[in-house]
N, C-alpha and C positions, 0 to 999 in steps of 0.2 A: 145633276151635278154631285158626284161621290164627295165623301168628306175629305180626301186626300188633295183633290182640286180644289175644293174650297179653303183649306188652310193654305194652300200655295198661293192662291189669289189674294188671302188676306196679307200673308207676308209680302207679296210683291206691292200691294197696295201701301203697306205701312213704310216699307223701303222708299218706294217713291213719295211718299210725305216728308220723310227724313231728310231725303236728297233736295226736296225743293225748300225744305226750312234752311237747310245749309247754304244753298246758293244765294237765298234772302239774306242771309247775315254777311256772305263773302261779297256780294254787288257793292261796287264802289269802292272797295279797298284793295284794288289791285291783287286780287288773289286769283289762284287757278287751281285745278284740280286735274292730275295727270293719272290715268290709268294705263298700264303697261299690260299687253296681252302676248301670250304665247300659246298661238293655234287655238285661239278662241273661234268655235264654230257657232254660227248662229243659222238654224235650219228653219225657214218659214212655210210651213204647209200651204196647199194649194188654197186660192182664195176665190170667191165668187163676187164679181162686180154687178154693177147695174143691169136689170134684166136677167141675171142670171150667167153673165158672160163670164169666162173661165179666164181668170188674170194669172194663172201660172203659179208657180212656187219659187224660192230662192234660196240659195245656200251660200252663206257670206263666211269667209275665214278671215280673221284679223290677226295679223303679227305685228306687232309694234305698239305706239302708243297713241292714245287719244288725247287732247289735253282740251279741258273746258273753262273757259273764262268768262267770267260775268262782270257786266259794265252796266253803269248807269248813264241814261242819256237825258237830257234835259228836256223837259216837256215845251212846248209852246208857250203855255201860260207862264212857267217859270223864267223862260227867256224874256218874255215881256217885262215881268217884276224885275228882274235884273237889270234890264234896260232902262226901267224908270228910275230905278235907285242911283245908275251910274250917272244919268243926265240930269238929276233933279240937282246934283251938287254945284 
């Protein structure tokens, strides 16, 4: 791997970590993130699947917006604890 690719991979990893931390902080607060795109082209090269099977390639163009919303959902344990608290009164 050459140095330019390594730098790009490190930058991508750092951005992914920052975005992950942002969503952790937004979760449960009714927040959303909106990305507006004007002719964003995502070009995926050919891929090989199991057994060397050719999976083909893809080229996507996005015009418009993508909205990402983070929500929290009660776990079954939290639901049990809440039920115990409300029925104990």
